[in-house]
C-alpha positions as CSV (number, residue, x, y, z in Angstrom):
1,M,14.2,40.3,14.8
2,T,16.6,42.7,14.8
3,P,19.1,41.9,12.1
4,G,22.5,40.7,12.9
5,L,23.7,44.5,12.1
6,Q,27.6,45.5,13.2
7,P,27.8,49.4,14.3
8,D,28.8,51.9,12.4
9,E,32.4,51.7,11.1
10,L,34.3,54.4,9.7
11,A,37.6,52.2,8.6
12,G,39.5,55.0,7.4
13,R,37.0,56.2,5.2
14,P,37.4,59.6,4.5
15,R,34.8,62.0,6.1
16,I,33.5,64.2,3.1
17,I,30.2,64.6,1.2
18,V,31.1,63.1,-2.2
19,V,33.9,60.8,-3.3
20,A,34.6,61.8,-6.9
21,L,36.5,58.4,-8.2
22,A,38.7,59.0,-11.2
23,L,36.8,58.6,-14.4
24,V,37.6,54.7,-14.8
25,L,35.5,53.3,-18.4
26,V,33.9,50.1,-17.6
27,S,34.2,48.4,-21.0
28,A,31.1,46.6,-22.3
29,A,31.8,43.1,-23.3
30,T,31.3,42.1,-26.8
31,P,27.8,41.9,-27.7
32,A,26.4,38.6,-27.4
33,A,23.1,36.9,-27.3
34,I,21.8,35.8,-23.9
35,G,21.3,32.1,-23.2
36,S,17.7,32.0,-23.7
37,D,14.7,29.5,-24.0
38,V,12.9,31.4,-26.6
39,G,15.4,33.8,-28.2
40,P,17.2,36.8,-26.9
41,S,15.7,40.2,-26.6
42,H,19.0,41.7,-24.6
43,V,22.2,41.5,-24.6
44,H,25.0,42.3,-22.7
45,E,26.1,46.1,-22.8
46,A,28.7,46.0,-19.5
47,P,29.7,44.5,-16.4
48,L,29.9,46.9,-13.4
49,V,32.5,46.4,-10.4
50,D,33.6,48.8,-7.6
51,V,37.2,50.0,-8.6
52,E,38.0,50.2,-5.4
53,G,36.6,46.9,-3.8
54,G,37.6,44.4,-2.2
55,P,36.9,40.5,-1.3
56,G,33.9,39.9,0.8
57,E,32.3,43.4,-0.7
58,E,29.3,42.0,-2.0
59,F,28.8,44.7,-4.3
60,G,25.7,44.1,-6.2
61,S,23.5,43.4,-3.3
62,A,20.9,46.7,-4.6
63,V,20.5,48.1,-7.8
64,A,19.0,50.6,-9.1
65,V,18.1,52.2,-12.7
66,E,17.0,54.9,-14.7
67,G,17.9,56.3,-18.0
68,D,21.8,56.4,-18.0
69,T,22.4,56.2,-14.9
70,V,22.4,53.2,-12.5
71,V,23.5,53.2,-8.6
72,V,24.8,49.6,-7.2
73,G,25.1,49.1,-3.4
74,S,26.6,46.0,-1.3
75,G,25.1,46.7,2.0
76,T,25.3,43.5,3.9
77,P,23.4,42.5,7.3
78,S,26.7,41.1,9.0
79,T,29.6,42.3,10.7
80,G,32.1,43.9,8.1
81,P,33.6,46.9,6.7
82,P,31.4,50.3,6.0
83,G,29.0,49.4,3.1
84,E,28.9,51.3,0.0
85,A,26.7,53.3,-2.9
86,Q,28.5,53.4,-6.1
87,V,27.0,55.8,-9.4
88,F,27.8,54.8,-12.5
89,T,26.5,56.7,-15.7
90,R,26.5,55.6,-19.8
91,D,28.7,57.8,-21.6
92,Q,27.7,56.4,-25.2
93,P,26.1,52.9,-25.9
94,G,28.4,50.1,-24.3
95,V,30.6,52.4,-21.7
96,W,29.8,53.4,-18.3
97,T,31.6,55.1,-16.1
98,E,31.7,54.6,-11.9
99,T,31.7,58.3,-11.6
100,T,30.9,59.1,-7.6
101,E,30.8,57.1,-4.1
102,L,27.7,58.3,-2.6
103,V,28.7,59.0,1.4
104,P,27.0,60.6,4.3
105,R,28.4,64.0,5.2
106,S,29.4,62.5,8.3
107,G,30.9,59.4,6.7
108,N,29.1,57.8,9.3
109,R,28.1,53.8,7.8
110,S,27.3,50.8,9.3
111,S,27.9,47.4,6.9
112,A,24.3,47.5,6.0
113,Y,24.6,50.5,4.3
114,G,23.6,50.6,0.5
115,M,21.3,47.1,1.7
116,D,18.6,49.1,-0.3
117,I,18.5,51.9,-2.8
118,A,16.1,53.8,-5.0
119,L,17.0,56.4,-7.8
120,S,14.2,58.8,-8.9
121,G,15.4,61.3,-11.4
122,D,18.1,63.5,-10.0
123,T,17.2,61.9,-6.4
124,A,19.1,58.8,-5.0
125,I,18.2,57.6,-1.5
126,V,20.7,54.7,0.1
127,G,19.3,53.0,3.1
128,D,21.5,51.7,6.5
129,P,19.4,49.8,8.8
130,G,22.1,49.5,10.9
131,A,22.8,53.5,11.8
132,E,22.9,54.7,15.3
133,P,21.5,58.0,15.4
134,G,21.1,59.2,18.7
135,G,23.0,55.9,20.1
136,L,20.4,54.1,19.3
137,R,21.7,50.6,18.2
138,H,20.3,49.6,14.8
139,A,17.3,52.4,14.3
140,G,19.0,53.1,11.2
141,A,18.7,55.6,8.6
142,V,17.7,56.8,5.1
143,H,20.3,59.2,3.4
144,V,19.1,61.9,0.7
145,F,21.4,62.4,-1.9
146,E,20.8,65.2,-4.8
147,R,22.6,65.5,-8.5
148,G,22.7,69.3,-9.3
149,P,23.6,70.7,-13.0
150,D,27.2,69.8,-13.3
151,G,26.3,65.9,-12.6
152,S,27.7,66.0,-8.6
153,W,26.1,64.6,-6.0
154,D,25.8,65.9,-2.6
155,H,24.0,64.6,0.2
156,Q,21.0,66.9,1.1
157,A,19.6,65.0,4.4
158,R,19.6,62.0,6.7
159,L,16.1,61.1,7.6
160,T,15.4,59.0,10.9
161,A,12.3,58.1,12.8
162,A,10.5,60.6,15.0
163,D,10.1,58.3,17.2
164,G,13.1,55.6,16.2
165,R,13.9,53.0,18.8
166,A,17.0,50.4,18.8
167,G,16.2,48.0,16.7
168,D,14.3,49.5,14.0
169,A,16.0,49.0,11.4
170,L,14.5,52.1,9.5
171,G,15.8,51.6,5.6
172,W,15.7,48.1,5.2
173,S,13.5,48.5,2.2
174,L,13.4,51.5,0.2
175,A,10.8,53.2,-2.5
176,L,11.5,56.6,-4.0
177,E,9.2,58.5,-6.8
178,G,9.7,62.2,-7.5
179,R,9.7,63.9,-4.1
180,R,7.7,61.1,-2.2
181,A,9.9,58.2,-0.2
182,L,8.9,55.4,1.2
183,A,11.1,53.2,4.2
184,G,10.7,49.9,6.0
185,A,11.2,49.5,9.6
186,I,11.0,46.0,10.2
187,G,12.2,45.8,13.5
188,D,9.8,48.4,14.9
189,T,7.8,47.5,18.0
190,N,4.3,49.2,18.1
191,A,0.9,48.5,18.5
192,N,0.6,45.5,16.8
193,G,3.5,44.0,18.5
194,H,7.4,43.2,19.1
195,S,9.1,43.3,16.0
196,A,5.7,44.1,14.2
197,G,7.1,46.8,12.1
198,S,6.4,49.7,10.4
199,V,6.8,52.0,7.2
200,Y,7.7,55.4,7.5
201,G,6.6,58.0,4.8
202,F,9.2,61.0,3.8
203,S,8.6,63.7,1.0
204,A,10.4,67.0,0.4
205,N,8.5,70.6,-0.3
206,E,9.0,73.1,-2.6
207,T,12.4,74.0,-1.2
208,G,13.8,70.3,-1.2
209,A,13.9,69.7,2.7
210,W,12.9,66.8,3.5
211,S,10.7,65.6,6.5
212,Q,8.9,62.7,7.9
213,D,5.0,62.8,6.6
214,A,4.1,59.3,8.3
215,K,4.0,56.4,10.4
216,I,2.4,53.6,9.0
217,L,1.3,50.2,10.5
218,A,-0.3,47.1,9.3
219,S,-4.1,47.5,10.0
220,S,-4.1,44.0,11.2
221,G,-0.5,43.2,12.1
222,S,1.0,40.5,14.4
223,P,4.2,40.2,16.5
224,E,7.1,39.4,14.5
225,D,5.6,40.1,11.5
226,N,8.4,42.6,10.4
227,F,5.9,44.7,8.2
228,G,7.8,46.9,5.7
229,A,10.1,44.3,4.6
230,T,9.3,44.9,1.0
231,V,8.0,48.3,-0.2
232,A,6.9,49.9,-3.6
233,L,5.6,53.4,-5.0
234,D,4.0,54.4,-8.0
235,G,2.6,58.0,-8.1
236,S,0.7,58.0,-4.9
237,V,-0.1,54.2,-4.6
238,G,2.3,52.7,-2.0
239,L,2.9,48.7,-1.3
240,A,4.0,47.4,1.7
241,S,4.8,43.7,2.8
242,N,5.8,41.6,5.6
243,S,8.4,38.6,5.4
244,M,8.0,34.9,6.2
245,T,8.7,34.9,9.5
246,H,4.9,33.2,10.2
247,G,5.6,30.6,7.5
248,L,3.8,29.6,4.4
249,G,0.1,31.3,4.4
250,A,0.7,34.5,6.3
251,G,1.8,36.8,3.6
252,R,0.4,40.3,3.5
253,V,0.5,43.2,1.1
254,S,-0.9,46.1,2.0
255,V,-1.9,49.0,-0.4
256,L,-1.2,52.2,0.7
257,E,-2.4,55.8,-1.0
258,A,-1.1,59.1,-0.1
259,R,-3.4,62.1,1.2
260,T,-3.1,65.3,0.0
261,D,-2.2,66.0,3.7
262,G,1.1,63.9,3.0
263,N,-0.5,60.9,5.3
264,W,-1.1,57.6,4.1
265,T,-3.9,55.3,4.8
266,E,-4.3,51.6,4.0
267,V,-7.0,51.4,1.2
268,D,-6.9,47.4,0.7
269,Q,-4.9,44.2,1.2
270,L,-3.9,41.9,-1.6
271,L,-5.3,38.5,-1.5
272,D,-5.6,35.6,-3.6
273,G,-8.1,34.3,-6.0
274,G,-9.4,32.8,-3.7
275,G,-9.6,35.3,-1.1
276,D,-7.1,34.2,1.3
277,R,-3.6,35.6,2.6
278,L,-0.7,34.6,-0.3
279,V,1.5,31.7,0.7
280,S,4.2,34.6,1.1
281,A,4.8,37.7,-0.1
282,D,8.7,38.8,0.0
283,V,9.0,41.3,-3.2
284,L,7.0,43.2,-4.5
285,A,6.7,46.0,-7.9
286,I,4.1,48.0,-9.5
287,D,4.0,50.0,-12.2
288,D,0.7,51.5,-13.9
289,R,-2.1,50.2,-11.7
290,T,-0.4,46.5,-12.2
291,V,1.3,45.0,-9.1
292,L,3.5,41.9,-9.0
293,V,4.1,39.9,-6.0
294,A,6.5,36.9,-5.6
295,S,8.3,35.1,-3.0
296,P,11.2,32.0,-2.9
297,G,9.4,29.2,-2.8
298,A,5.9,30.1,-4.1
299,E,6.4,28.6,-8.0
300,G,5.6,31.5,-9.3
301,F,4.1,35.5,-8.9
302,H,0.6,36.7,-8.3
303,V,-0.6,39.4,-10.7
304,F,-3.2,42.4,-9.3
305,T,-4.6,44.7,-11.0
306,E,-6.8,47.7,-9.7
307,T,-10.4,46.9,-10.8
308,A,-11.9,50.4,-9.1
309,P,-10.2,53.2,-7.3
310,G,-8.8,51.6,-4.1
311,D,-9.6,48.1,-4.9
312,W,-7.5,45.6,-5.9
313,S,-7.8,41.9,-7.0
314,E,-5.9,39.0,-8.5
315,S,-5.9,38.8,-12.0
316,R,-3.8,35.8,-12.6
317,F,-1.1,33.6,-11.0
318,V,1.9,33.2,-13.5
319,T,4.1,29.6,-12.8
320,S,7.4,29.8,-12.6
321,E,10.2,28.2,-14.7
322,A,10.0,24.5,-14.1
323,G,12.7,23.3,-12.2
324,F,14.4,26.5,-10.7
325,L,14.8,27.0,-7.1
326,L,14.0,30.1,-5.3
327,F,12.1,32.0,-8.3
328,G,11.1,35.3,-7.4
329,W,14.4,36.1,-5.3
330,S,14.0,39.6,-6.8
331,I,11.3,41.3,-9.1
332,A,10.9,44.1,-11.3
333,L,8.3,45.7,-13.7
334,E,8.2,48.7,-16.0
335,N,5.1,48.9,-18.5
336,G,4.4,45.1,-19.7
337,T,7.6,43.6,-18.7
338,A,9.0,42.2,-15.5
339,V,12.0,40.6,-14.6
340,V,12.5,37.9,-11.9
341,G,15.4,36.8,-10.4
342,T,16.0,33.6,-8.8
343,N,18.8,32.7,-5.8
344,P,20.5,30.7,-6.5
345,G,19.0,29.8,-9.5
346,G,20.2,26.6,-10.8
347,R,17.5,23.3,-11.4
348,I,16.7,21.1,-8.4
349,G,19.2,19.1,-7.6
350,T,22.2,21.7,-8.7
351,A,21.2,24.8,-6.6
352,S,24.1,24.7,-4.5
353,N,26.5,25.8,-7.1
354,A,24.4,27.6,-9.7
355,P,25.7,30.9,-10.8
356,G,22.3,32.1,-11.0
357,S,19.5,33.4,-13.4
358,A,17.0,35.9,-14.8
359,F,13.9,35.8,-16.4
360,V,12.0,38.2,-18.7
361,Y,8.2,38.1,-18.9
362,E,6.0,39.9,-21.4
363,R,2.8,41.0,-20.8
364,N,0.4,39.8,-23.9
365,A,-2.4,40.7,-25.9
366,T,-5.0,39.0,-23.2
367,G,-3.3,39.9,-20.0
368,G,-1.3,36.7,-19.8
369,W,2.6,36.8,-18.9
370,D,5.0,35.2,-21.7
371,S,8.3,34.1,-20.4
372,V,10.6,35.4,-23.5
373,E,14.3,35.2,-21.9
374,R,16.4,33.6,-19.3
375,L,19.2,35.8,-18.6
376,R,22.6,34.8,-17.4
377,S,26.4,36.0,-16.5
378,L,28.5,36.4,-19.7
379,T,31.1,35.1,-17.2
380,P,29.4,32.7,-14.9
381,L,30.9,31.4,-11.6
382,P,29.2,28.8,-9.0
383,Q,27.2,30.8,-6.8
384,E,27.7,34.1,-7.9
385,R,24.0,34.7,-7.5
386,F,23.3,36.3,-10.5
387,G,19.6,37.8,-10.0
388,W,20.2,38.4,-6.5
389,S,18.8,42.0,-7.3
390,V,17.5,43.6,-10.7
391,G,15.9,46.8,-12.1
392,I,14.8,48.0,-15.6
393,D,13.9,51.2,-17.0
394,R,13.5,51.9,-20.5
395,G,14.1,48.6,-21.4
396,T,17.8,48.5,-20.0
397,I,17.7,46.1,-17.4
398,V,20.3,45.4,-14.4
399,V,21.2,42.5,-12.6
400,G,23.3,41.9,-9.3
401,E,25.5,39.4,-8.7
402,P,27.1,39.8,-5.3
403,H,28.9,36.9,-4.9
404,D,30.9,37.1,-7.7
405,A,34.5,36.5,-7.7
406,N,36.4,38.9,-9.9
407,A,39.6,41.1,-10.1
408,N,38.8,42.3,-6.5
409,G,38.7,39.3,-5.2
410,Q,36.5,36.0,-4.0
411,R,32.5,37.4,-3.3
412,A,33.8,40.9,-4.5
413,G,30.4,41.2,-6.4
414,G,29.5,43.0,-9.3
415,A,26.4,43.9,-11.8
416,W,25.5,43.3,-15.2
417,V,23.7,45.9,-17.6
418,L,22.0,44.3,-20.5
419,R,20.3,46.4,-23.0
420,P,17.6,45.9,-25.7
421,V,18.6,44.2,-28.9
422,A,17.4,47.2,-30.6
423,S,19.2,49.7,-28.6
424,P,22.0,51.4,-30.2
């Protein structure tokens, strides 16, 4: 299945490595308790909007957070202007600055640039599944950026598949940890069939040069699987799932292990407690040998743990919040805290114009997961899709709302930063 992407367009954008925006302070909203069913543990710290944004940008389609840095993307698989990826930094509690736009050295970006992003330390990667390397329509690419000692970001590399073809859509999904990255190519046609999909492994050597290490196929893949629709990474363990192309009951999650030679091996497939394939597997998160798998419509999320090296089993299924549609649209995990987004997040019967929500879960002493908080926009508007994307690091949560209407226009989009109540 080739996504409906459009050719790269410059639309008059500057052809430079990084556009350093004028420093614009994004003032925090007055801290206010989030609407919560149990009791607030986070407060709104600041809204993030693109200072040069415009109507229909859908800023907030993807978010990534680490420490005092957030990257927000606006790529969409549709006709439109080139996508974007903006960097924000927290200068002091409650004050975030939009400092840099991550732009490829050539300037070439499709409308899908920024559909997925990943951040690790001083490295950021930005997917562009609509890119046309070598004239191959929608073959896709992944762009690597590095932050220098002075805080500026430099475009280091454009990663493409060694065997790339038109329609591969490399960069549809991304995961990054340290000098290792995974990128999904959901449209790749290979030994498993047309648009069976694949995942590419990339890494950087000691000099910082990036190269392709491996191409990974599902061990029992099928045509139209779109394997690589979502990827996740934790140390040497990777995850990759297919999309819901085959409908409910066909969810596939492969557990991947990085070898010392840089190649990857599929070591397991995640099955439900009855030994069957998952109902579906659209979004993934992994941290400290715990895996969460969710899908809109699955009415909850699966929790898997590694019981022995390379052997994973389902430890429990956590039921979703009662009455909320499309729970599990997005998911993020840090230690024992999970953030699960909904889209549009309204209760059954009101979903068409709901603003959206995200829920915070905490792992308890017995290994269960308790719902502790419902997150919502401080300025909720109908159909803003708060919860479309989520991220968490060191307790700071970032939630994208790509259809938010604000000073930049209708569906200009944005994101919210929420910090723990205990933070200064």
